[in-house]
N, CA, C, O and the ligand as a Tripos MOL2 file, in Angstrom:
@<TRIPOS>MOLECULE
protein
  289   287    73     0     0
PROTEIN
NO_CHARGES

@<TRIPOS>ATOM
      1 N        -131.9220  146.6740  -56.6720 N.3       1 MET1
      2 CA       -130.5920  147.0900  -57.0490 C.3       1 MET1
      3 C        -129.7670  145.8760  -57.5120 C.2       1 MET1
      4 O        -129.7190  144.8720  -56.8010 O.2       1 MET1
      5 N        -129.1280  145.9420  -58.6690 N.am      2 ILE2
      6 CA       -128.3590  144.8520  -59.2000 C.3       2 ILE2
      7 C        -126.9900  144.8740  -58.5070 C.2       2 ILE2
      8 O        -126.3450  145.9210  -58.4530 O.2       2 ILE2
      9 N        -126.5620  143.7760  -58.0000 N.am      3 GLN3
     10 CA       -125.2210  143.6530  -57.3420 C.3       3 GLN3
     11 C        -124.1900  143.3220  -58.3930 C.2       3 GLN3
     12 O        -124.4880  142.7260  -59.4270 O.2       3 GLN3
     13 N        -122.9490  143.7310  -58.0970 N.am      4 THR4
     14 CA       -121.8660  143.4340  -58.9700 C.3       4 THR4
     15 C        -121.4310  142.0180  -58.8670 C.2       4 THR4
     16 O        -121.6430  141.3810  -57.8350 O.2       4 THR4
     17 N        -120.8340  141.5020  -59.8910 N.am      5 TRP5
     18 CA       -120.2990  140.1310  -59.9170 C.3       5 TRP5
     19 C        -118.9140  140.1920  -59.2290 C.2       5 TRP5
     20 O        -118.1600  141.1550  -59.3730 O.2       5 TRP5
     21 N        -118.6180  139.0900  -58.4600 N.am      6 THR6
     22 CA       -117.2950  138.9520  -57.8390 C.3       6 THR6
     23 C        -116.6960  137.6700  -58.3340 C.2       6 THR6
     24 O        -117.3110  136.6040  -58.3290 O.2       6 THR6
     25 N        -115.4340  137.8280  -58.7740 N.am      7 LEU7
     26 CA       -114.6740  136.6710  -59.2770 C.3       7 LEU7
     27 C        -114.4660  135.6210  -58.1910 C.2       7 LEU7
     28 O        -114.0630  135.9290  -57.0700 O.2       7 LEU7
     29 N        -114.7520  134.3680  -58.5570 N.am      8 ASN8
     30 CA       -114.5650  133.3050  -57.5720 C.3       8 ASN8
     31 C        -113.0830  132.7840  -57.7820 C.2       8 ASN8
     32 O        -112.4570  132.9370  -58.8310 O.2       8 ASN8
     33 N        -112.6220  132.1730  -56.6940 N.am      9 HIS9
     34 CA       -111.2600  131.6090  -56.6510 C.3       9 HIS9
     35 C        -111.3680  130.1240  -56.1910 C.2       9 HIS9
     36 O        -111.9470  129.7780  -55.1600 O.2       9 HIS9
     37 N        -110.7540  129.2890  -57.0600 N.am     10 GLN10
     38 CA       -110.8140  127.8510  -56.6950 C.3      10 GLN10
     39 C        -109.4330  127.3180  -57.0050 C.2      10 GLN10
     40 O        -109.0580  127.1180  -58.1600 O.2      10 GLN10
     41 N        -108.6680  127.0880  -55.9070 N.am     11 LEU11
     42 CA       -107.3110  126.6260  -56.0310 C.3      11 LEU11
     43 C        -107.2880  125.1370  -56.2580 C.2      11 LEU11
     44 O        -108.0870  124.3950  -55.6870 O.2      11 LEU11
     45 N        -106.3750  124.7060  -57.0900 N.am     12 THR12
     46 CA       -106.1180  123.3080  -57.3420 C.3      12 THR12
     47 C        -104.6520  123.0300  -57.2310 C.2      12 THR12
     48 O        -103.8300  123.7240  -57.8290 O.2      12 THR12
     49 N        -104.3120  122.0000  -56.4550 N.am     13 TRP13
     50 CA       -102.9310  121.5880  -56.2400 C.3      13 TRP13
     51 C        -102.5890  120.4640  -57.2150 C.2      13 TRP13
     52 O        -103.2500  119.4250  -57.2180 O.2      13 TRP13
     53 N        -101.5920  120.6570  -58.0200 N.am     14 LEU14
     54 CA       -101.2670  119.6740  -59.1400 C.3      14 LEU14
     55 C         -99.8440  119.0610  -58.8300 C.2      14 LEU14
     56 O         -98.8130  119.6070  -59.2230 O.2      14 LEU14
     57 N         -99.8560  117.9250  -58.1220 N.am     15 PRO15
     58 CA        -98.5590  117.2900  -57.9470 C.3      15 PRO15
     59 C         -98.0390  116.6120  -59.2170 C.2      15 PRO15
     60 O         -98.7910  116.0070  -59.9810 O.2      15 PRO15
     61 N         -96.7530  116.7340  -59.4060 N.am     16 GLN16
     62 CA        -96.1430  116.1430  -60.6370 C.3      16 GLN16
     63 C         -95.8320  114.7170  -60.3170 C.2      16 GLN16
     64 O         -95.3580  114.4230  -59.2200 O.2      16 GLN16
     65 N         -96.0880  113.7890  -61.2630 N.am     17 THR17
     66 CA        -95.8010  112.3790  -61.0650 C.3      17 THR17
     67 C         -94.9850  111.8720  -62.1970 C.2      17 THR17
     68 O         -94.8650  112.5530  -63.2150 O.2      17 THR17
     69 N         -94.3990  110.6740  -62.0690 N.am     18 GLU18
     70 CA        -93.6850  109.9890  -63.1580 C.3      18 GLU18
     71 C         -94.0790  108.5490  -63.0460 C.2      18 GLU18
     72 O         -94.4980  108.0610  -61.9960 O.2      18 GLU18
     73 N         -93.9280  107.8730  -64.1860 N.am     19 SER19
     74 CA        -94.3390  106.4760  -64.2150 C.3      19 SER19
     75 C         -93.4170  105.5890  -65.0940 C.2      19 SER19
     76 O         -92.6810  106.0910  -65.9430 O.2      19 SER19
     77 N         -93.4800  104.2950  -64.8690 N.am     20 ARG20
     78 CA        -92.7660  103.3790  -65.6780 C.3      20 ARG20
     79 C         -93.4540  102.0080  -65.6840 C.2      20 ARG20
     80 O         -94.1720  101.6850  -64.7390 O.2      20 ARG20
     81 N         -93.2500  101.2060  -66.7180 N.am     21 PRO21
     82 CA        -93.8570   99.8810  -66.7040 C.3      21 PRO21
     83 C         -93.2090   99.0560  -65.5750 C.2      21 PRO21
     84 O         -91.9890   99.0710  -65.4100 O.2      21 PRO21
     85 N         -94.0260   98.3510  -64.8170 N.am     22 GLY22
     86 CA        -93.5470   97.4520  -63.7670 C.3      22 GLY22
     87 C         -93.1070   96.1110  -64.3260 C.2      22 GLY22
     88 O         -93.2200   95.8430  -65.5220 O.2      22 GLY22
     89 N         -92.6030   95.2770  -63.4250 N.am     23 GLU23
     90 CA        -92.2010   93.9350  -63.7950 C.3      23 GLU23
     91 C         -93.4830   93.0960  -64.1400 C.2      23 GLU23
     92 O         -94.5860   93.3310  -63.6460 O.2      23 GLU23
     93 N         -93.2330   92.1380  -65.0000 N.am     24 LEU24
     94 CA        -94.3650   91.2420  -65.3370 C.3      24 LEU24
     95 C         -94.7230   90.3970  -64.0940 C.2      24 LEU24
     96 O         -93.8450   89.9570  -63.3520 O.2      24 LEU24
     97 N         -96.0240   90.1880  -63.8940 N.am     25 THR25
     98 CA        -96.4540   89.3890  -62.7220 C.3      25 THR25
     99 C         -96.3320   87.9010  -63.2390 C.2      25 THR25
    100 O         -96.0980   87.6030  -64.4100 O.2      25 THR25
    101 N         -96.5210   87.0290  -62.2250 N.am     26 ASP26
    102 CA        -96.4390   85.5450  -62.5570 C.3      26 ASP26
    103 C         -97.5170   85.2260  -63.5980 C.2      26 ASP26
    104 O         -97.3570   84.2890  -64.3810 O.2      26 ASP26
    105 N         -98.5770   85.9670  -63.6150 N.am     27 GLU27
    106 CA        -99.7050   85.7340  -64.6060 C.3      27 GLU27
    107 C         -99.4000   86.4210  -65.9060 C.2      27 GLU27
    108 O        -100.2150   86.3050  -66.8220 O.2      27 GLU27
    109 N         -98.3210   87.1170  -66.0730 N.am     28 GLY28
    110 CA        -98.0110   87.7650  -67.3300 C.3      28 GLY28
    111 C         -98.5250   89.1850  -67.4810 C.2      28 GLY28
    112 O         -98.3410   89.8180  -68.5210 O.2      28 GLY28
    113 N         -99.1730   89.6810  -66.4300 N.am     29 ASP29
    114 CA        -99.6960   91.0300  -66.4580 C.3      29 ASP29
    115 C         -98.6040   92.0670  -66.1940 C.2      29 ASP29
    116 O         -97.5930   91.7750  -65.5560 O.2      29 ASP29
    117 N         -98.8220   93.2390  -66.6790 N.am     30 GLN30
    118 CA        -97.8400   94.2680  -66.4180 C.3      30 GLN30
    119 C         -98.6320   95.5490  -65.9920 C.2      30 GLN30
    120 O         -99.5800   95.9760  -66.6510 O.2      30 GLN30
    121 N         -98.1890   96.1120  -64.8770 N.am     31 TRP31
    122 CA        -98.8410   97.3260  -64.3520 C.3      31 TRP31
    123 C         -97.8890   98.4730  -64.4810 C.2      31 TRP31
    124 O         -96.6740   98.2790  -64.5050 O.2      31 TRP31
    125 N         -98.4200   99.6650  -64.5640 N.am     32 MET32
    126 CA        -97.5830  100.8570  -64.5120 C.3      32 MET32
    127 C         -97.3240  101.2690  -63.0340 C.2      32 MET32
    128 O         -98.2230  101.2920  -62.1930 O.2      32 MET32
    129 N         -96.1150  101.5710  -62.7980 N.am     33 GLU33
    130 CA        -95.7600  102.1250  -61.4210 C.3      33 GLU33
    131 C         -95.7710  103.6360  -61.5680 C.2      33 GLU33
    132 O         -95.3240  104.1830  -62.5760 O.2      33 GLU33
    133 N         -96.2790  104.2830  -60.5680 N.am     34 ARG34
    134 CA        -96.3110  105.7380  -60.5510 C.3      34 ARG34
    135 C         -95.9080  106.2820  -59.1900 C.2      34 ARG34
    136 O         -96.2440  105.7450  -58.1340 O.2      34 ARG34
    137 N         -95.1650  107.3840  -59.2780 N.am     35 ARG35
    138 CA        -94.7130  108.0010  -57.9850 C.3      35 ARG35
    139 C         -94.6420  109.4800  -58.1500 C.2      35 ARG35
    140 O         -94.4830  109.9870  -59.2600 O.2      35 ARG35
    141 N         -94.7600  110.1770  -57.0510 N.am     36 PRO36
    142 CA        -94.6400  111.6770  -57.0830 C.3      36 PRO36
    143 C         -93.1430  112.0370  -57.2310 C.2      36 PRO36
    144 O         -92.2760  111.3480  -56.6950 O.2      36 PRO36
    145 N         -92.8580  113.1420  -57.9760 N.am     37 THR37
    146 CA        -91.4970  113.5780  -58.1050 C.3      37 THR37
    147 C         -91.0870  114.4940  -56.9760 C.2      37 THR37
    148 O         -89.9000  114.7560  -56.7820 O.2      37 THR37
    149 N         -92.1050  115.0050  -56.1960 N.am     38 GLY38
    150 CA        -91.8170  115.9610  -55.1310 C.3      38 GLY38
    151 C         -92.0540  117.3890  -55.6140 C.2      38 GLY38
    152 O         -91.9990  118.3120  -54.8010 O.2      38 GLY38
    153 N         -92.3100  117.6050  -56.8750 N.am     39 ASN39
    154 CA        -92.6230  118.9280  -57.4070 C.3      39 ASN39
    155 C         -94.1660  119.0960  -57.5220 C.2      39 ASN39
    156 O         -94.9050  118.1220  -57.6690 O.2      39 ASN39
    157 N         -94.5930  120.3070  -57.4530 N.am     40 ALA40
    158 CA        -96.0480  120.5810  -57.5820 C.3      40 ALA40
    159 C         -96.2460  121.9990  -58.0140 C.2      40 ALA40
    160 O         -95.3440  122.8290  -57.9010 O.2      40 ALA40
    161 N         -97.4040  122.2760  -58.5000 N.am     41 ARG41
    162 CA        -97.7990  123.6650  -58.9240 C.3      41 ARG41
    163 C         -99.2340  123.8140  -58.3760 C.2      41 ARG41
    164 O        -100.0110  122.8610  -58.3040 O.2      41 ARG41
    165 N         -99.5320  125.0680  -57.9940 N.am     42 VAL42
    166 CA       -100.8930  125.4110  -57.5680 C.3      42 VAL42
    167 C        -101.4680  126.4570  -58.5740 C.2      42 VAL42
    168 O        -100.8230  127.4530  -58.9030 O.2      42 VAL42
    169 N        -102.6230  126.1960  -59.0100 N.am     43 VAL43
    170 CA       -103.3100  127.1130  -59.9900 C.3      43 VAL43
    171 C        -104.6150  127.5100  -59.4180 C.2      43 VAL43
    172 O        -105.1490  126.8280  -58.5430 O.2      43 VAL43
    173 N        -105.1670  128.6390  -59.9080 N.am     44 CYS44
    174 CA       -106.4440  129.1490  -59.4510 C.3      44 CYS44
    175 C        -107.2790  129.4590  -60.6880 C.2      44 CYS44
    176 O        -106.7280  129.7840  -61.7400 O.2      44 CYS44
    177 N        -108.5960  129.3620  -60.5720 N.am     45 THR45
    178 CA       -109.4290  129.6420  -61.7010 C.3      45 THR45
    179 C        -109.3550  131.1530  -62.1290 C.2      45 THR45
    180 O        -109.8030  131.5250  -63.2130 O.2      45 THR45
    181 N        -108.7870  131.9760  -61.2550 N.am     46 CYS46
    182 CA       -108.6320  133.4020  -61.6350 C.3      46 CYS46
    183 C        -107.4750  133.6490  -62.5430 C.2      46 CYS46
    184 O        -107.3320  134.7420  -63.0920 O.2      46 CYS46
    185 N        -106.6140  132.6200  -62.7190 N.am     47 GLY47
    186 CA       -105.3890  132.7660  -63.5420 C.3      47 GLY47
    187 C        -104.1320  132.7490  -62.7480 C.2      47 GLY47
    188 O        -103.0470  132.6520  -63.3220 O.2      47 GLY47
    189 N        -104.2270  132.8390  -61.4390 N.am     48 TYR48
    190 CA       -103.0330  132.7490  -60.6130 C.3      48 TYR48
    191 C        -102.3770  131.4180  -60.7460 C.2      48 TYR48
    192 O        -103.0890  130.4210  -60.8690 O.2      48 TYR48
    193 N        -101.0770  131.3160  -60.7330 N.am     49 SER49
    194 CA       -100.3480  130.0530  -60.8150 C.3      49 SER49
    195 C         -98.9980  130.2400  -60.2020 C.2      49 SER49
    196 O         -98.3290  131.2490  -60.4250 O.2      49 SER49
    197 N         -98.5830  129.2230  -59.3960 N.am     50 THR50
    198 CA        -97.1940  129.2040  -58.9390 C.3      50 THR50
    199 C         -96.3730  128.5450  -60.0740 C.2      50 THR50
    200 O         -96.9170  127.9850  -61.0250 O.2      50 THR50
    201 N         -95.0750  128.6420  -59.9270 N.am     51 ASP51
    202 CA        -94.1960  127.8600  -60.8240 C.3      51 ASP51
    203 C         -94.2400  126.4510  -60.3440 C.2      51 ASP51
    204 O         -94.7280  126.1720  -59.2490 O.2      51 ASP51
    205 N         -93.7170  125.5220  -61.1820 N.am     52 LEU52
    206 CA        -93.5870  124.1230  -60.7550 C.3      52 LEU52
    207 C         -92.3200  124.0760  -59.9450 C.2      52 LEU52
    208 O         -91.2180  124.2750  -60.4580 O.2      52 LEU52
    209 N         -92.5000  123.8060  -58.6550 N.am     53 VAL53
    210 CA        -91.3320  123.8140  -57.7470 C.3      53 VAL53
    211 C         -91.4340  122.7040  -56.7630 C.2      53 VAL53
    212 O         -92.4710  122.0470  -56.6690 O.2      53 VAL53
    213 N         -90.3490  122.4680  -56.0020 N.am     54 ASP54
    214 CA        -90.4060  121.5080  -54.9640 C.3      54 ASP54
    215 C         -91.4940  121.8770  -54.0240 C.2      54 ASP54
    216 O         -91.6820  123.0570  -53.7250 O.2      54 ASP54
    217 N         -92.2380  120.8860  -53.5340 N.am     55 ARG55
    218 CA        -93.3870  121.2050  -52.6610 C.3      55 ARG55
    219 C         -93.0300  122.1500  -51.4820 C.2      55 ARG55
    220 O         -93.8270  123.0010  -51.0880 O.2      55 ARG55
    221 N         -91.8260  121.9740  -50.9440 N.am     56 SER56
    222 CA        -91.4350  122.7490  -49.8130 C.3      56 SER56
    223 C         -91.2360  124.2030  -50.1570 C.2      56 SER56
    224 O         -91.1480  125.0390  -49.2570 O.2      56 SER56
    225 N         -91.1610  124.5350  -51.4460 N.am     57 ALA57
    226 CA        -90.9540  125.9010  -51.8600 C.3      57 ALA57
    227 C         -92.2890  126.6000  -52.2400 C.2      57 ALA57
    228 O         -92.2870  127.7770  -52.6020 O.2      57 ALA57
    229 N         -93.4010  125.8850  -52.1580 N.am     58 LEU58
    230 CA        -94.7060  126.4430  -52.4400 C.3      58 LEU58
    231 C         -95.0950  127.5130  -51.3770 C.2      58 LEU58
    232 O         -94.6520  127.3980  -50.2340 O.2      58 LEU58
    233 N         -95.8630  128.4920  -51.6970 N.am     59 PRO59
    234 CA        -96.3420  129.4660  -50.6600 C.3      59 PRO59
    235 C         -97.0680  128.6890  -49.6110 C.2      59 PRO59
    236 O         -97.5530  127.5910  -49.8860 O.2      59 PRO59
    237 N         -97.1590  129.2040  -48.4440 N.am     60 SER60
    238 CA        -97.9340  128.6300  -47.3250 C.3      60 SER60
    239 C         -99.4030  128.5490  -47.6890 C.2      60 SER60
    240 O         -99.8620  129.2540  -48.5880 O.2      60 SER60
    241 N        -100.1390  127.7020  -47.0070 N.am     61 ASN61
    242 CA       -101.5900  127.5410  -47.2730 C.3      61 ASN61
    243 C        -102.2700  128.9060  -47.0410 C.2      61 ASN61
    244 O        -103.1440  129.3020  -47.8120 O.2      61 ASN61
    245 N        -101.8840  129.5870  -46.0240 N.am     62 ASP62
    246 CA       -102.5260  130.9340  -45.7690 C.3      62 ASP62
    247 C        -102.2310  131.8860  -46.9000 C.2      62 ASP62
    248 O        -103.1300  132.5850  -47.3680 O.2      62 ASP62
    249 N        -101.0150  131.9310  -47.3440 N.am     63 ASP63
    250 CA       -100.6550  132.8050  -48.5160 C.3      63 ASP63
    251 C        -101.4000  132.4010  -49.7670 C.2      63 ASP63
    252 O        -101.8430  133.2640  -50.5250 O.2      63 ASP63
    253 N        -101.5490  131.1060  -50.0020 N.am     64 LEU64
    254 CA       -102.2890  130.6660  -51.1480 C.3      64 LEU64
    255 C        -103.7390  131.0480  -51.0890 C.2      64 LEU64
    256 O        -104.3130  131.4650  -52.0950 O.2      64 LEU64
    257 N        -104.3410  130.9180  -49.9400 N.am     65 ARG65
    258 CA       -105.7470  131.3220  -49.7360 C.3      65 ARG65
    259 C        -105.9480  132.8200  -50.0140 C.2      65 ARG65
    260 O        -106.9980  133.2430  -50.4970 O.2      65 ARG65
    261 N        -104.9010  133.6150  -49.6900 N.am     66 GLU66
    262 CA       -104.9850  135.0560  -49.8080 C.3      66 GLU66
    263 C        -104.2500  135.5630  -51.0710 C.2      66 GLU66
    264 O        -103.8380  136.7230  -51.1010 O.2      66 GLU66
    265 N        -104.0800  134.7280  -52.1060 N.am     67 HIS67
    266 CA       -103.2910  135.0500  -53.2660 C.3      67 HIS67
    267 C        -103.9080  136.2760  -54.0250 C.2      67 HIS67
    268 O        -103.1970  136.9780  -54.7430 O.2      67 HIS67
    269 N        -105.1670  136.5050  -53.8630 N.am     68 HIS68
    270 CA       -105.7650  137.6360  -54.5610 C.3      68 HIS68
    271 C        -105.7240  138.8860  -53.7460 C.2      68 HIS68
    272 O        -106.2130  139.9290  -54.1800 O.2      68 HIS68
    273 N        -105.1550  138.8050  -52.5810 N.am     69 ASN69
    274 CA       -105.0360  139.9860  -51.7620 C.3      69 ASN69
    275 C        -103.7880  140.7770  -52.1680 C.2      69 ASN69
    276 O        -102.7210  140.1740  -52.2890 O.2      69 ASN69
    277 N        -103.8690  142.1120  -52.3860 N.am     70 PRO70
    278 CA       -102.7720  142.9200  -52.8810 C.3      70 PRO70
    279 C        -101.5070  142.8030  -52.0320 C.2      70 PRO70
    280 O        -100.4210  143.0780  -52.5440 O.2      70 PRO70
    281 N        -101.5900  142.4270  -50.8200 N.am     71 ARG71
    282 CA       -100.3750  142.4080  -49.9000 C.3      71 ARG71
    283 C         -99.4130  141.3060  -50.3860 C.2      71 ARG71
    284 O         -98.2400  141.3160  -50.0110 O.2      71 ARG71
    285 N         -99.8770  140.3790  -51.1920 N.am     72 ILE72
    286 CA        -99.0560  139.2800  -51.6110 C.3      72 ILE72
    287 C         -98.4700  139.5130  -52.9870 C.2      72 ILE72
    288 O         -97.7390  138.6650  -53.4990 O.2      72 ILE72
    289 ZN       -107.6550  133.1020  -57.5540 Zn       73 ZN73
@<TRIPOS>BOND
     1     1     2 1
     2     2     3 1
     3     3     4 2
     4     3     5 am
     5     5     6 1
     6     6     7 1
     7     7     8 2
     8     7     9 am
     9     9    10 1
    10    10    11 1
    11    11    12 2
    12    11    13 am
    13    13    14 1
    14    14    15 1
    15    15    16 2
    16    15    17 am
    17    17    18 1
    18    18    19 1
    19    19    20 2
    20    19    21 am
    21    21    22 1
    22    22    23 1
    23    23    24 2
    24    23    25 am
    25    25    26 1
    26    26    27 1
    27    27    28 2
    28    27    29 am
    29    29    30 1
    30    30    31 1
    31    31    32 2
    32    31    33 am
    33    33    34 1
    34    34    35 1
    35    35    36 2
    36    35    37 am
    37    37    38 1
    38    38    39 1
    39    39    40 2
    40    39    41 am
    41    41    42 1
    42    42    43 1
    43    43    44 2
    44    43    45 am
    45    45    46 1
    46    46    47 1
    47    47    48 2
    48    47    49 am
    49    49    50 1
    50    50    51 1
    51    51    52 2
    52    51    53 am
    53    53    54 1
    54    54    55 1
    55    55    56 2
    56    55    57 am
    57    57    58 1
    58    58    59 1
    59    59    60 2
    60    59    61 am
    61    61    62 1
    62    62    63 1
    63    63    64 2
    64    63    65 am
    65    65    66 1
    66    66    67 1
    67    67    68 2
    68    67    69 am
    69    69    70 1
    70    70    71 1
    71    71    72 2
    72    71    73 am
    73    73    74 1
    74    74    75 1
    75    75    76 2
    76    75    77 am
    77    77    78 1
    78    78    79 1
    79    79    80 2
    80    79    81 am
    81    81    82 1
    82    82    83 1
    83    83    84 2
    84    83    85 am
    85    85    86 1
    86    86    87 1
    87    87    88 2
    88    87    89 am
    89    89    90 1
    90    90    91 1
    91    91    92 2
    92    91    93 am
    93    93    94 1
    94    94    95 1
    95    95    96 2
    96    95    97 am
    97    97    98 1
    98    98    99 1
    99    99   100 2
   100    99   101 am
   101   101   102 1
   102   102   103 1
   103   103   104 2
   104   103   105 am
   105   105   106 1
   106   106   107 1
   107   107   108 2
   108   107   109 am
   109   109   110 1
   110   110   111 1
   111   111   112 2
   112   111   113 am
   113   113   114 1
   114   114   115 1
   115   115   116 2
   116   115   117 am
   117   117   118 1
   118   118   119 1
   119   119   120 2
   120   119   121 am
   121   121   122 1
   122   122   123 1
   123   123   124 2
   124   123   125 am
   125   125   126 1
   126   126   127 1
   127   127   128 2
   128   127   129 am
   129   129   130 1
   130   130   131 1
   131   131   132 2
   132   131   133 am
   133   133   134 1
   134   134   135 1
   135   135   136 2
   136   135   137 am
   137   137   138 1
   138   138   139 1
   139   139   140 2
   140   139   141 am
   141   141   142 1
   142   142   143 1
   143   143   144 2
   144   143   145 am
   145   145   146 1
   146   146   147 1
   147   147   148 2
   148   147   149 am
   149   149   150 1
   150   150   151 1
   151   151   152 2
   152   151   153 am
   153   153   154 1
   154   154   155 1
   155   155   156 2
   156   155   157 am
   157   157   158 1
   158   158   159 1
   159   159   160 2
   160   159   161 am
   161   161   162 1
   162   162   163 1
   163   163   164 2
   164   163   165 am
   165   165   166 1
   166   166   167 1
   167   167   168 2
   168   167   169 am
   169   169   170 1
   170   170   171 1
   171   171   172 2
   172   171   173 am
   173   173   174 1
   174   174   175 1
   175   175   176 2
   176   175   177 am
   177   177   178 1
   178   178   179 1
   179   179   180 2
   180   179   181 am
   181   181   182 1
   182   182   183 1
   183   183   184 2
   184   183   185 am
   185   185   186 1
   186   186   187 1
   187   187   188 2
   188   187   189 am
   189   189   190 1
   190   190   191 1
   191   191   192 2
   192   191   193 am
   193   193   194 1
   194   194   195 1
   195   195   196 2
   196   195   197 am
   197   197   198 1
   198   198   199 1
   199   199   200 2
   200   199   201 am
   201   201   202 1
   202   202   203 1
   203   203   204 2
   204   203   205 am
   205   205   206 1
   206   206   207 1
   207   207   208 2
   208   207   209 am
   209   209   210 1
   210   210   211 1
   211   211   212 2
   212   211   213 am
   213   213   214 1
   214   214   215 1
   215   215   216 2
   216   215   217 am
   217   217   218 1
   218   218   219 1
   219   219   220 2
   220   219   221 am
   221   221   222 1
   222   222   223 1
   223   223   224 2
   224   223   225 am
   225   225   226 1
   226   226   227 1
   227   227   228 2
   228   227   229 am
   229   229   230 1
   230   230   231 1
   231   231   232 2
   232   231   233 am
   233   233   234 1
   234   234   235 1
   235   235   236 2
   236   235   237 am
   237   237   238 1
   238   238   239 1
   239   239   240 2
   240   239   241 am
   241   241   242 1
   242   242   243 1
   243   243   244 2
   244   243   245 am
   245   245   246 1
   246   246   247 1
   247   247   248 2
   248   247   249 am
   249   249   250 1
   250   250   251 1
   251   251   252 2
   252   251   253 am
   253   253   254 1
   254   254   255 1
   255   255   256 2
   256   255   257 am
   257   257   258 1
   258   258   259 1
   259   259   260 2
   260   259   261 am
   261   261   262 1
   262   262   263 1
   263   263   264 2
   264   263   265 am
   265   265   266 1
   266   266   267 1
   267   267   268 2
   268   267   269 am
   269   269   270 1
   270   270   271 1
   271   271   272 2
   272   271   273 am
   273   273   274 1
   274   274   275 1
   275   275   276 2
   276   275   277 am
   277   277   278 1
   278   278   279 1
   279   279   280 2
   280   279   281 am
   281   281   282 1
   282   282   283 1
   283   283   284 2
   284   283   285 am
   285   285   286 1
   286   286   287 1
   287   287   288 2
@<TRIPOS>SUBSTRUCTURE
     1 MET1         2 RESIDUE 1 A MET
     2 ILE2         6 RESIDUE 1 A ILE
     3 GLN3        10 RESIDUE 1 A GLN
     4 THR4        14 RESIDUE 1 A THR
     5 TRP5        18 RESIDUE 1 A TRP
     6 THR6        22 RESIDUE 1 A THR
     7 LEU7        26 RESIDUE 1 A LEU
     8 ASN8        30 RESIDUE 1 A ASN
     9 HIS9        34 RESIDUE 1 A HIS
    10 GLN10       38 RESIDUE 1 A GLN
    11 LEU11       42 RESIDUE 1 A LEU
    12 THR12       46 RESIDUE 1 A THR
    13 TRP13       50 RESIDUE 1 A TRP
    14 LEU14       54 RESIDUE 1 A LEU
    15 PRO15       58 RESIDUE 1 A PRO
    16 GLN16       62 RESIDUE 1 A GLN
    17 THR17       66 RESIDUE 1 A THR
    18 GLU18       70 RESIDUE 1 A GLU
    19 SER19       74 RESIDUE 1 A SER
    20 ARG20       78 RESIDUE 1 A ARG
    21 PRO21       82 RESIDUE 1 A PRO
    22 GLY22       86 RESIDUE 1 A GLY
    23 GLU23       90 RESIDUE 1 A GLU
    24 LEU24       94 RESIDUE 1 A LEU
    25 THR25       98 RESIDUE 1 A THR
    26 ASP26      102 RESIDUE 1 A ASP
    27 GLU27      106 RESIDUE 1 A GLU
    28 GLY28      110 RESIDUE 1 A GLY
    29 ASP29      114 RESIDUE 1 A ASP
    30 GLN30      118 RESIDUE 1 A GLN
    31 TRP31      122 RESIDUE 1 A TRP
    32 MET32      126 RESIDUE 1 A MET
    33 GLU33      130 RESIDUE 1 A GLU
    34 ARG34      134 RESIDUE 1 A ARG
    35 ARG35      138 RESIDUE 1 A ARG
    36 PRO36      142 RESIDUE 1 A PRO
    37 THR37      146 RESIDUE 1 A THR
    38 GLY38      150 RESIDUE 1 A GLY
    39 ASN39      154 RESIDUE 1 A ASN
    40 ALA40      158 RESIDUE 1 A ALA
    41 ARG41      162 RESIDUE 1 A ARG
    42 VAL42      166 RESIDUE 1 A VAL
    43 VAL43      170 RESIDUE 1 A VAL
    44 CYS44      174 RESIDUE 1 A CYS
    45 THR45      178 RESIDUE 1 A THR
    46 CYS46      182 RESIDUE 1 A CYS
    47 GLY47      186 RESIDUE 1 A GLY
    48 TYR48      190 RESIDUE 1 A TYR
    49 SER49      194 RESIDUE 1 A SER
    50 THR50      198 RESIDUE 1 A THR
    51 ASP51      202 RESIDUE 1 A ASP
    52 LEU52      206 RESIDUE 1 A LEU
    53 VAL53      210 RESIDUE 1 A VAL
    54 ASP54      214 RESIDUE 1 A ASP
    55 ARG55      218 RESIDUE 1 A ARG
    56 SER56      222 RESIDUE 1 A SER
    57 ALA57      226 RESIDUE 1 A ALA
    58 LEU58      230 RESIDUE 1 A LEU
    59 PRO59      234 RESIDUE 1 A PRO
    60 SER60      238 RESIDUE 1 A SER
    61 ASN61      242 RESIDUE 1 A ASN
    62 ASP62      246 RESIDUE 1 A ASP
    63 ASP63      250 RESIDUE 1 A ASP
    64 LEU64      254 RESIDUE 1 A LEU
    65 ARG65      258 RESIDUE 1 A ARG
    66 GLU66      262 RESIDUE 1 A GLU
    67 HIS67      266 RESIDUE 1 A HIS
    68 HIS68      270 RESIDUE 1 A HIS
    69 ASN69      274 RESIDUE 1 A ASN
    70 PRO70      278 RESIDUE 1 A PRO
    71 ARG71      282 RESIDUE 1 A ARG
    72 ILE72      286 RESIDUE 1 A ILE
    73 ZN73       289 GROUP 0 **** ****
């Protein structure tokens, strides 16, 4: 008997960052400085996506894991 295919879910957390050129070093090198803005988005391979929001406004980890459950 052939089994049906089940859609897989793979969540990825995408933190937003910003960058700027740093000060020149004594050797004349210049590095980029990068920092998180505090905003993030979570996406899933099924098409689910949160908005880009402050990290504290993201759904809980339990809710994210159950995003494909109709109760959410
Ligand atoms: Zn999913």
